[in-house]
PLY file of the C-alpha trace (Angstrom):
ply
format ascii 1.0
element vertex 429
property float x
property float y
property float z
element edge 428
property int vertex1
property int vertex2
end_header
-1.17 -24.74 -1.80
1.22 -23.94 -4.67
1.53 -26.49 -7.45
5.04 -25.35 -8.43
8.08 -23.68 -6.92
8.24 -20.83 -9.45
5.62 -18.12 -9.90
5.39 -14.96 -11.97
4.70 -12.92 -8.82
5.17 -13.56 -5.11
3.39 -11.35 -2.59
4.83 -11.29 0.92
2.17 -10.28 3.44
-1.61 -10.70 3.69
-2.51 -7.33 5.14
-4.84 -4.91 3.35
-2.03 -3.96 0.95
-1.23 -7.56 0.08
-4.91 -8.40 -0.36
-5.38 -5.30 -2.51
-2.67 -6.20 -5.00
-3.51 -9.90 -4.77
-7.06 -9.47 -5.97
-5.84 -7.58 -9.05
-3.31 -10.31 -9.82
-6.14 -12.80 -9.42
-7.75 -11.20 -12.47
-10.22 -8.70 -11.02
-10.14 -5.61 -13.26
-11.73 -2.21 -12.49
-14.11 -0.62 -14.98
-16.31 2.48 -15.06
-20.00 2.18 -14.19
-21.08 5.66 -13.18
-20.43 9.32 -13.78
-16.93 10.53 -13.08
-16.65 12.39 -9.76
-16.25 16.17 -9.94
-12.80 15.88 -8.39
-11.67 13.84 -11.41
-12.47 16.79 -13.68
-9.87 18.83 -11.82
-7.26 16.31 -12.92
-8.19 16.73 -16.58
-7.96 13.01 -17.32
-11.62 12.18 -17.85
-11.18 11.39 -21.55
-8.32 9.00 -20.81
-10.41 7.17 -18.24
-13.34 6.89 -20.62
-11.03 5.56 -23.34
-10.00 2.69 -21.03
-13.28 2.49 -19.14
-13.60 -1.27 -19.60
-10.22 -1.84 -17.90
-8.83 1.12 -16.01
-5.50 -0.61 -15.46
-4.80 0.20 -19.11
-4.59 3.93 -18.43
-1.13 5.39 -19.17
0.20 5.87 -15.63
3.49 7.36 -16.85
1.64 10.03 -18.84
-0.36 10.88 -15.73
2.77 11.32 -13.66
4.25 13.47 -16.43
1.17 15.68 -16.23
1.59 16.08 -12.48
-1.13 13.57 -11.56
-0.64 10.93 -8.86
-2.14 7.66 -10.14
-2.67 6.26 -6.63
-4.70 9.34 -5.70
-6.75 9.07 -8.87
-7.73 5.48 -8.05
-8.45 6.45 -4.45
-11.01 8.94 -5.74
-12.48 6.42 -8.16
-12.90 3.90 -5.34
-14.22 6.51 -2.90
-15.78 9.39 -4.88
-16.80 10.85 -1.51
-15.32 10.23 1.91
-18.77 9.26 3.19
-20.53 6.05 2.23
-23.61 7.01 0.21
-24.81 3.64 -0.98
-24.08 1.44 -3.95
-25.68 3.77 -6.48
-22.91 6.29 -5.82
-20.17 4.01 -7.13
-17.99 4.90 -10.09
-16.12 1.63 -10.58
-16.98 -2.04 -10.41
-14.93 -5.11 -11.28
-15.03 -7.99 -13.73
-12.74 -11.01 -13.64
-10.34 -12.22 -16.31
-7.70 -14.97 -16.30
-5.38 -14.55 -13.28
-1.61 -14.48 -13.43
0.50 -17.15 -11.74
1.10 -15.75 -8.27
1.64 -16.85 -4.67
0.99 -15.16 -1.33
3.23 -15.87 1.68
2.09 -14.67 5.11
2.75 -15.36 8.76
-0.79 -14.28 9.54
-4.22 -15.00 8.12
-5.80 -12.52 5.68
-5.93 -9.09 7.28
-2.31 -9.12 8.38
-1.58 -7.38 11.66
-5.28 -6.72 12.22
-5.46 -10.35 13.35
-3.12 -9.47 16.23
-4.56 -6.23 17.62
-6.55 -6.01 20.85
-9.83 -7.92 20.83
-12.08 -4.86 20.98
-9.83 -2.52 18.98
-11.57 0.10 16.86
-10.26 1.43 13.58
-8.90 4.94 13.14
-11.15 5.39 10.11
-14.76 4.74 9.09
-15.45 1.13 8.25
-15.92 1.68 4.52
-12.47 3.29 4.27
-11.06 -0.10 5.27
-12.68 -1.95 2.36
-10.97 -3.22 -0.77
-12.25 -3.63 -4.29
-13.94 -5.56 -5.75
-16.03 -6.81 -2.80
-17.07 -3.87 -0.68
-17.81 -3.79 3.01
-21.56 -3.31 2.50
-21.77 -6.60 0.59
-20.04 -8.39 3.46
-22.33 -6.78 6.05
-25.39 -7.82 4.08
-24.24 -11.41 3.50
-23.24 -11.94 7.14
-26.21 -10.17 8.72
-24.19 -7.47 10.47
-26.13 -4.30 11.28
-23.24 -1.84 11.08
-23.07 1.68 9.68
-20.25 1.76 7.05
-19.60 5.38 8.05
-18.88 4.39 11.66
-15.65 3.06 13.11
-15.49 -0.73 12.91
-14.23 -3.19 15.51
-11.66 -5.89 14.95
-14.32 -8.57 15.48
-16.08 -7.34 12.32
-13.12 -6.11 10.28
-10.99 -9.27 10.42
-13.88 -11.50 9.30
-14.36 -9.11 6.37
-10.77 -9.62 5.26
-11.08 -13.41 5.66
-14.35 -13.38 3.69
-12.77 -11.17 1.03
-9.85 -13.55 0.56
-12.18 -16.55 0.29
-14.61 -14.91 -2.13
-11.99 -13.51 -4.50
-9.82 -16.62 -4.73
-6.88 -15.22 -2.75
-7.15 -17.92 -0.08
-6.34 -20.59 -2.66
-3.10 -18.75 -3.48
-1.95 -18.33 0.10
0.68 -19.99 2.22
-0.66 -18.73 5.54
1.21 -19.54 8.72
4.44 -19.36 6.74
7.22 -16.86 7.33
9.53 -15.46 4.68
12.97 -15.72 6.28
15.15 -14.47 3.44
15.11 -13.03 -0.08
17.89 -13.36 -2.64
18.23 -12.57 -6.32
20.07 -14.54 -8.95
22.05 -13.18 -11.90
19.06 -13.72 -14.21
16.93 -11.41 -12.05
14.77 -14.04 -10.39
13.92 -13.65 -6.73
14.31 -16.59 -4.36
12.20 -16.45 -1.20
13.06 -18.83 1.62
9.93 -19.78 3.57
9.58 -21.45 6.97
6.35 -23.14 8.03
5.35 -22.18 11.58
3.86 -25.53 12.52
6.78 -27.73 11.46
9.73 -25.43 10.84
10.10 -26.97 7.38
11.87 -24.70 4.91
11.03 -24.33 1.23
12.33 -22.04 -1.50
10.08 -20.34 -4.04
11.20 -18.23 -6.98
9.47 -15.42 -8.87
10.06 -12.83 -11.56
8.36 -10.08 -9.54
8.22 -9.56 -5.78
5.58 -7.52 -3.93
6.76 -6.64 -0.44
3.87 -6.09 1.95
5.16 -7.41 5.26
3.68 -4.39 7.03
4.96 -1.43 9.05
5.19 -3.46 12.28
6.38 -6.80 10.92
9.41 -6.68 13.21
8.09 -6.08 16.75
10.37 -3.97 18.92
11.64 -5.59 22.10
12.25 -3.96 25.46
15.82 -5.07 26.05
15.95 -4.80 29.84
16.52 -7.38 32.58
13.47 -9.38 33.61
11.38 -8.71 30.49
10.77 -12.47 30.24
9.19 -12.86 33.69
5.70 -14.46 33.56
3.95 -11.31 34.79
5.30 -9.36 31.77
3.35 -9.57 28.49
4.59 -8.29 25.13
1.07 -8.01 23.73
-2.30 -6.72 24.94
-5.52 -8.43 23.86
-8.12 -8.03 26.62
-8.41 -6.94 30.24
-9.50 -10.46 31.27
-5.93 -11.58 30.60
-4.75 -9.33 33.44
-7.01 -10.03 36.45
-4.84 -8.29 39.06
-5.60 -4.76 40.21
-2.29 -3.07 39.34
-1.10 -2.99 35.73
1.84 -1.15 34.22
1.73 -0.29 30.51
4.86 0.63 28.55
4.33 2.48 25.29
2.98 5.84 24.22
1.43 5.10 20.83
-2.12 4.20 19.88
-1.97 0.53 20.87
-0.64 1.41 24.32
-3.23 4.18 24.68
-5.96 1.66 23.88
-4.64 -0.85 26.42
-4.24 1.73 29.19
-7.70 3.19 28.62
-9.50 -0.16 28.42
-7.72 -1.48 31.52
-8.63 1.65 33.48
-12.29 1.32 32.49
-12.17 -2.33 33.60
-11.28 -1.15 37.11
-7.51 -1.55 37.05
-5.04 0.88 38.57
-2.86 1.81 35.60
0.72 3.04 35.61
1.58 4.30 32.13
5.27 4.69 31.26
6.30 6.65 28.16
9.64 7.81 26.78
7.95 10.80 25.15
7.01 14.03 26.85
3.58 15.08 28.05
3.13 17.79 25.41
3.56 15.27 22.58
1.11 12.83 24.15
-1.46 15.52 24.82
-1.16 16.72 21.23
-1.90 13.20 19.98
-4.93 13.02 22.28
-6.23 16.46 21.36
-5.75 15.85 17.62
-7.71 12.59 17.88
-10.93 13.76 19.49
-12.90 12.47 16.49
-12.19 9.02 17.95
-14.30 8.00 20.97
-11.45 6.23 22.72
-9.36 9.41 22.62
-12.28 11.38 23.97
-12.30 8.85 26.79
-8.58 9.02 27.58
-8.82 12.81 27.85
-11.73 12.43 30.25
-9.71 9.99 32.33
-6.69 12.28 32.51
-8.77 15.30 33.43
-10.89 13.54 36.06
-8.65 10.85 37.50
-7.88 10.85 41.22
-4.83 8.62 41.20
-5.79 5.43 39.38
-4.21 6.51 36.07
-0.60 7.43 36.83
1.51 8.64 33.92
5.31 8.77 33.80
6.60 10.87 30.91
10.24 11.11 29.81
10.74 7.80 31.57
11.52 4.18 30.83
11.71 0.79 32.49
15.19 -0.09 33.78
14.41 -3.52 35.16
11.65 -5.99 35.94
12.22 -7.85 39.22
11.05 -11.32 40.21
9.10 -9.87 43.16
6.94 -8.00 40.61
8.47 -4.63 41.28
9.61 -2.52 38.35
12.42 0.03 38.44
11.82 3.15 36.35
14.34 5.57 34.93
13.05 8.39 37.10
14.06 6.46 40.21
10.62 5.21 41.17
9.83 1.60 41.95
6.34 0.37 41.06
4.74 -2.81 42.41
2.41 -4.51 39.94
0.35 -7.59 39.25
0.95 -7.38 35.50
3.07 -5.43 33.02
2.25 -4.96 29.34
4.74 -3.88 26.72
3.15 -2.19 23.69
6.00 -0.46 21.87
5.12 -1.21 18.26
7.39 -2.49 15.53
9.26 -1.69 12.34
9.19 -2.80 8.69
11.09 -6.03 7.95
13.53 -4.43 5.53
16.17 -6.81 6.83
14.52 -9.47 4.66
15.67 -7.51 1.60
19.24 -6.85 2.71
20.71 -9.25 0.16
19.16 -7.31 -2.71
21.48 -4.33 -2.20
21.00 -0.87 -0.67
17.48 0.53 -0.65
16.74 4.24 -0.82
14.49 5.04 2.14
12.84 8.29 3.17
11.10 9.22 6.40
7.32 8.99 6.21
5.06 10.94 8.55
1.45 12.06 8.54
-1.22 13.56 10.76
-2.16 10.12 12.11
1.31 9.72 13.66
2.68 7.48 10.94
6.42 7.34 11.55
8.45 4.88 9.50
11.00 4.69 6.73
9.42 4.23 3.30
10.94 2.84 0.13
11.46 5.27 -2.75
9.51 4.14 -5.81
8.59 5.09 -9.36
5.27 6.94 -8.86
3.82 5.50 -12.08
4.33 1.87 -11.11
5.42 1.81 -7.45
8.45 -0.21 -8.48
11.56 0.28 -6.34
14.04 2.74 -7.82
16.84 0.48 -6.58
15.75 -3.11 -7.32
13.93 -3.87 -10.58
10.66 -5.81 -10.20
10.48 -5.15 -6.45
7.28 -3.43 -5.32
6.59 -2.18 -1.77
2.89 -2.12 -1.05
0.87 -0.01 1.37
2.59 2.20 3.93
6.02 0.87 2.93
5.92 2.88 -0.30
7.06 6.47 -0.47
4.30 9.03 0.04
1.67 6.68 1.45
-0.13 7.94 4.56
-1.45 5.72 7.31
-5.11 6.22 6.38
-6.17 3.19 4.37
-8.42 5.50 2.33
-5.26 6.60 0.52
-3.07 3.59 1.13
-4.78 1.00 -1.01
-4.83 3.24 -4.10
-1.23 2.36 -4.92
-2.07 -1.25 -5.78
-3.69 -0.17 -9.07
-0.65 1.43 -10.75
1.47 -1.34 -9.22
-0.70 -4.08 -10.73
-0.76 -2.24 -14.05
3.03 -2.09 -14.10
3.40 -5.79 -13.32
0.69 -6.87 -15.76
2.20 -4.79 -18.54
5.60 -6.42 -18.01
3.90 -9.81 -18.13
2.17 -8.92 -21.39
-1.27 -9.01 -19.82
-2.33 -5.45 -20.73
-2.92 -4.13 -24.24
0 1
1 2
2 3
3 4
4 5
5 6
6 7
7 8
8 9
9 10
10 11
11 12
12 13
13 14
14 15
15 16
16 17
17 18
18 19
19 20
20 21
21 22
22 23
23 24
24 25
25 26
26 27
27 28
28 29
29 30
30 31
31 32
32 33
33 34
34 35
35 36
36 37
37 38
38 39
39 40
40 41
41 42
42 43
43 44
44 45
45 46
46 47
47 48
48 49
49 50
50 51
51 52
52 53
53 54
54 55
55 56
56 57
57 58
58 59
59 60
60 61
61 62
62 63
63 64
64 65
65 66
66 67
67 68
68 69
69 70
70 71
71 72
72 73
73 74
74 75
75 76
76 77
77 78
78 79
79 80
80 81
81 82
82 83
83 84
84 85
85 86
86 87
87 88
88 89
89 90
90 91
91 92
92 93
93 94
94 95
95 96
96 97
97 98
98 99
99 100
100 101
101 102
102 103
103 104
104 105
105 106
106 107
107 108
108 109
109 110
110 111
111 112
112 113
113 114
114 115
115 116
116 117
117 118
118 119
119 120
120 121
121 122
122 123
123 124
124 125
125 126
126 127
127 128
128 129
129 130
130 131
131 132
132 133
133 134
134 135
135 136
136 137
137 138
138 139
139 140
140 141
141 142
142 143
143 144
144 145
145 146
146 147
147 148
148 149
149 150
150 151
151 152
152 153
153 154
154 155
155 156
156 157
157 158
158 159
159 160
160 161
161 162
162 163
163 164
164 165
165 166
166 167
167 168
168 169
169 170
170 171
171 172
172 173
173 174
174 175
175 176
176 177
177 178
178 179
179 180
180 181
181 182
182 183
183 184
184 185
185 186
186 187
187 188
188 189
189 190
190 191
191 192
192 193
193 194
194 195
195 196
196 197
197 198
198 199
199 200
200 201
201 202
202 203
203 204
204 205
205 206
206 207
207 208
208 209
209 210
210 211
211 212
212 213
213 214
214 215
215 216
216 217
217 218
218 219
219 220
220 221
221 222
222 223
223 224
224 225
225 226
226 227
227 228
228 229
229 230
230 231
231 232
232 233
233 234
234 235
235 236
236 237
237 238
238 239
239 240
240 241
241 242
242 243
243 244
244 245
245 246
246 247
247 248
248 249
249 250
250 251
251 252
252 253
253 254
254 255
255 256
256 257
257 258
258 259
259 260
260 261
261 262
262 263
263 264
264 265
265 266
266 267
267 268
268 269
269 270
270 271
271 272
272 273
273 274
274 275
275 276
276 277
277 278
278 279
279 280
280 281
281 282
282 283
283 284
284 285
285 286
286 287
287 288
288 289
289 290
290 291
291 292
292 293
293 294
294 295
295 296
296 297
297 298
298 299
299 300
300 301
301 302
302 303
303 304
304 305
305 306
306 307
307 308
308 309
309 310
310 311
311 312
312 313
313 314
314 315
315 316
316 317
317 318
318 319
319 320
320 321
321 322
322 323
323 324
324 325
325 326
326 327
327 328
328 329
329 330
330 331
331 332
332 333
333 334
334 335
335 336
336 337
337 338
338 339
339 340
340 341
341 342
342 343
343 344
344 345
345 346
346 347
347 348
348 349
349 350
350 351
351 352
352 353
353 354
354 355
355 356
356 357
357 358
358 359
359 360
360 361
361 362
362 363
363 364
364 365
365 366
366 367
367 368
368 369
369 370
370 371
371 372
372 373
373 374
374 375
375 376
376 377
377 378
378 379
379 380
380 381
381 382
382 383
383 384
384 385
385 386
386 387
387 388
388 389
389 390
390 391
391 392
392 393
393 394
394 395
395 396
396 397
397 398
398 399
399 400
400 401
401 402
402 403
403 404
404 405
405 406
406 407
407 408
408 409
409 410
410 411
411 412
412 413
413 414
414 415
415 416
416 417
417 418
418 419
419 420
420 421
421 422
422 423
423 424
424 425
425 426
426 427
427 428
């Protein structure tokens, strides 16, 4: 719990991005321990890294950007010299700890952010070791907790979320966190200080905290979308999928079209349910997502289902739900009426930029990548990841311009961000 109302830095969000910047604010500094990867040589910055090898946050990020180098990509390579996990001897950087800055984390969820809310058996899109954060790597967690898991394999929620909780405990982040607290508003005074209004879930009590710097990591789905149609609040309609046991009836309708809805529809089908899958998108777009994702076993499975199904996996493309009725029939936009035992709405969410509306207009650009990332991202200074519109505001993770959905690249932006904040605070030479 915080001992004061003012802090040098406030971090909103405890997802991988928030944890990544938090650990650097907590005093963990990266330093060189091995030979520089060959890919670093192509950047031509080896001598600069060696000069600051005992604290890589001291590297001149602005000079790198001026030379056409992306600092976040440089640190991605330093953290993962190869895309495959090759053991601890292959590492280039390790961490030592110095005095932390005065900072506070505010999060609705526990460490891991939205990963705490995904389906119980959900698999990652990426190999397990891509999901790790410095300084405590996934292999250390697996060893300490007795998990026999290949870091190069996809990892399930039941193993990933405990890693993030363990990481927060081991690095000191947990002691900085107001978990189960929601940031409900952000303002800025004439002296430049941010004021964050916070509501505690359990009691509804409101408190205000101030800071000189604000890291915004509320996540790309912090504001869940709602299906604004009649009857969406009937008991047989769920706005979240966790496990097939929650839906014991035979007939289930799934509304969505993205990865979370694909997971729910596939898992329910394999649990013996008759699935009606309603999507606003067209079949060609959905099939392209499936075909482009065949490196993932659950997309191999959904293709098998579609190609072999005899009527238990009914898809409605270019369609939508018009109304849920109290007799558990559902009216679709194509004129069909479907009778169900359960309905599940998995339509994703959006960034909580509304929290920042009082700070003035934000310059946003559309972000997309091969993993179907689609969201508006905040334009930033590439050397520090500071907003170009609001001084001392830093969007972390996917919310920052140019960040793709793969966490292998996403968490690299916390290093130049931390360096920029620490330099302003006089904590870097």
